[in-house]
C-alpha positions as a printed NumPy array, in Angstrom:
array([[-100.261,   48.352,  -39.235],
       [-100.606,   44.603,  -39.332],
       [-103.966,   42.996,  -40.011],
       [-104.525,   39.399,  -38.937],
       [-107.006,   37.225,  -40.82 ],
       [-107.719,   34.243,  -38.607],
       [-108.794,   31.053,  -40.401],
       [-109.518,   29.121,  -37.193],
       [-112.805,   29.151,  -35.344],
       [-111.269,   30.98 ,  -32.363],
       [-112.8  ,   34.421,  -33.056],
       [-115.785,   33.706,  -35.329],
       [-118.397,   34.166,  -32.624],
       [-116.899,   37.173,  -30.821],
       [-119.271,   40.087,  -31.398],
       [-116.41 ,   42.592,  -31.647],
       [-114.517,   40.583,  -34.313],
       [-115.911,   40.842,  -37.842],
       [-116.616,   37.577,  -39.668],
       [-115.892,   38.373,  -43.287],
       [-116.509,   37.07 ,  -46.775],
       [-115.067,   39.977,  -48.806],
       [-117.652,   39.74 ,  -51.606],
       [-120.406,   40.022,  -48.983],
       [-119.344,   42.278,  -46.138],
       [-115.922,   43.77 ,  -46.877],
       [-116.993,   46.986,  -45.14 ],
       [-116.879,   45.126,  -41.812],
       [-113.057,   45.01 ,  -42.154],
       [-112.623,   48.792,  -42.072],
       [-110.28 ,   49.788,  -39.263],
       [-110.05 ,   46.256,  -37.891],
       [-106.76 ,   44.62 ,  -36.949],
       [-108.253,   41.147,  -36.456],
       [-110.684,   39.593,  -38.918],
       [-112.244,   36.141,  -38.662],
       [-112.761,   33.876,  -41.652],
       [-115.916,   31.695,  -41.731],
       [-116.2  ,   27.952,  -41.987],
       [-115.69 ,   26.763,  -45.567],
       [-119.307,   25.649,  -46.018],
       [-120.596,   29.009,  -44.808],
       [-118.323,   30.871,  -47.225],
       [-119.572,   28.767,  -50.159],
       [-123.206,   29.386,  -49.236],
       [-122.709,   33.105,  -48.549],
       [-121.297,   33.694,  -52.018],
       [-124.511,   32.402,  -53.607],
       [-126.992,   33.629,  -51.017],
       [-125.809,   37.233,  -50.561],
       [-126.655,   38.547,  -54.038],
       [-130.06 ,   36.858,  -53.845],
       [-130.627,   38.348,  -50.389],
       [-129.718,   41.816,  -51.654],
       [-132.428,   41.742,  -54.301],
       [-135.088,   39.361,  -52.947],
       [-134.567,   39.348,  -49.123],
       [-134.072,   35.862,  -47.742],
       [-136.657,   34.619,  -45.24 ],
       [-135.568,   30.996,  -44.958],
       [-132.458,   29.051,  -45.935],
       [-132.155,   25.255,  -45.815],
       [-128.624,   24.042,  -46.536],
       [-127.486,   20.461,  -47.068],
       [-123.721,   20.12 ,  -47.192],
       [-121.848,   17.17 ,  -48.651],
       [-118.345,   17.393,  -47.235],
       [-115.254,   15.563,  -48.441],
       [-112.795,   13.679,  -46.248],
       [-110.394,   16.638,  -46.619],
       [-112.628,   18.571,  -44.221],
       [-111.147,   16.377,  -41.493],
       [-107.598,   17.11 ,  -42.671],
       [-104.878,   14.789,  -43.903],
       [-105.848,   12.169,  -41.32 ],
       [-109.365,   12.045,  -42.749],
       [-108.135,   11.63 ,  -46.31 ],
       [-105.717,    8.891,  -45.227],
       [-108.488,    7.077,  -43.349],
       [-110.729,    7.166,  -46.429],
       [-107.932,    5.982,  -48.735],
       [-106.787,    3.174,  -46.433],
       [-110.366,    2.192,  -45.582],
       [-111.297,    1.982,  -49.26 ],
       [-108.316,   -0.301,  -49.92 ],
       [-109.274,   -2.474,  -46.936],
       [-112.915,   -2.703,  -48.055],
       [-111.961,   -3.65 ,  -51.622],
       [-109.612,   -6.328,  -50.263],
       [-112.388,   -7.79 ,  -48.099],
       [-110.728,   -6.606,  -44.88 ],
       [-112.238,   -4.878,  -41.874],
       [-112.523,   -1.09 ,  -42.264],
       [-111.358,    0.792,  -39.185],
       [-112.465,    4.298,  -38.317],
       [-110.782,    6.679,  -35.91 ],
       [-111.268,   10.071,  -37.554],
       [-114.908,    9.662,  -38.6  ],
       [-117.885,    8.55 ,  -36.488],
       [-118.352,    5.525,  -38.776],
       [-116.37 ,    3.939,  -41.617],
       [-116.503,    6.371,  -44.555],
       [-115.696,    4.193,  -47.607],
       [-118.874,    3.517,  -49.632],
       [-120.908,    5.295,  -46.963],
       [-122.299,    8.716,  -46.095],
       [-122.255,    9.961,  -42.525],
       [-124.772,   12.626,  -41.438],
       [-122.653,   13.426,  -38.389],
       [-119.883,   16.019,  -38.554],
       [-118.625,   17.314,  -35.194],
       [-120.378,   17.013,  -31.838],
       [-124.126,   17.062,  -31.369],
       [-125.45 ,   20.202,  -29.695],
       [-128.327,   20.415,  -27.164],
       [-130.723,   21.386,  -29.993],
       [-130.043,   18.115,  -31.881],
       [-127.957,   19.689,  -34.641],
       [-124.216,   19.09 ,  -34.901],
       [-121.749,   21.901,  -34.291],
       [-120.841,   21.815,  -38.016],
       [-124.5  ,   22.415,  -38.878],
       [-124.853,   25.219,  -36.351],
       [-121.726,   26.938,  -37.703],
       [-123.588,   27.505,  -40.964],
       [-126.558,   28.993,  -39.095],
       [-124.576,   31.196,  -36.691],
       [-122.091,   32.39 ,  -39.283],
       [-124.616,   33.114,  -42.04 ],
       [-126.654,   35.23 ,  -39.652],
       [-123.555,   37.09 ,  -38.404],
       [-122.121,   37.761,  -41.881],
       [-125.489,   38.928,  -43.216],
       [-126.138,   40.951,  -40.057],
       [-129.57 ,   39.396,  -39.537],
       [-130.894,   36.819,  -37.109],
       [-134.219,   37.206,  -38.888],
       [-133.151,   34.787,  -41.622],
       [-134.423,   31.366,  -40.539],
       [-131.618,   28.936,  -41.284],
       [-131.247,   25.173,  -41.01 ],
       [-128.417,   22.887,  -42.079],
       [-127.722,   19.186,  -42.475],
       [-124.027,   18.311,  -42.781],
       [-123.05 ,   14.988,  -44.352],
       [-119.563,   13.539,  -44.761],
       [-119.162,   11.812,  -48.147],
       [-116.516,    9.351,  -49.393],
       [-114.48 ,   11.577,  -51.687],
       [-111.065,   13.046,  -50.975],
       [-111.708,   16.724,  -51.807],
       [-114.43 ,   19.151,  -52.882],
       [-117.373,   20.005,  -50.671],
       [-120.74 ,   20.701,  -52.269],
       [-124.056,   22.104,  -51.12 ],
       [-127.726,   22.028,  -52.017],
       [-129.556,   25.134,  -50.844],
       [-133.298,   25.745,  -50.74 ],
       [-134.49 ,   29.28 ,  -50.1  ],
       [-137.65 ,   31.22 ,  -49.395],
       [-137.622,   34.945,  -50.147],
       [-139.79 ,   37.909,  -49.17 ],
       [-139.939,   39.142,  -52.759],
       [-141.117,   36.973,  -55.654],
       [-138.148,   35.257,  -57.29 ],
       [-137.959,   33.304,  -60.524],
       [-135.293,   30.943,  -61.811],
       [-134.384,   33.548,  -64.418],
       [-134.165,   36.263,  -61.771],
       [-131.913,   34.125,  -59.581],
       [-129.64 ,   33.299,  -62.533],
       [-129.406,   36.959,  -63.493],
       [-128.404,   38.011,  -59.974],
       [-125.853,   35.191,  -59.616],
       [-124.278,   35.909,  -63.023],
       [-123.751,   39.546,  -62.056],
       [-122.407,   38.832,  -58.558],
       [-118.701,   39.245,  -57.766],
       [-117.182,   35.774,  -57.877],
       [-120.503,   34.366,  -59.09 ],
       [-121.642,   32.501,  -62.137],
       [-124.097,   29.903,  -63.345],
       [-123.344,   26.65 ,  -65.118],
       [-126.632,   25.589,  -66.643],
       [-125.721,   22.17 ,  -68.019]])
């Protein structure tokens, strides 16, 4: 048997195709020949949110993503590099990959705007988190911002839980989670 793990967005929203983060929902892979992989920002969030959800039950998740030029591929990194050089040399900065010039700027616009006012990148986090967690009951919102660094996305996540949660309780759960950890400095 051959199992295909698809890293594109082609199958993420097909109900019959599991969307998997192994540390969260590995059971969804059982008997499947095609498995979808989530968007990178969703995978990052799911790793932190799942163990908290297991113990404290998430009610609301507000995610702000800060995404590097690498999220737009090699062309995005080249545009940032060349644009930074142009800016520092007092030349005009041209943008073709990003909606606006990225050097020394942040752009709260990744992908196309959807009818609800969010971008597709923001909605991916909502749709995929709900699918991976198996719950549309988790209210989820996302703001996706492109930032002028070559690599390394980051996220700030605010949560509301059904059960009372403390900072110590959250740290304890994250420390014990597969692939988890807490850096407190």
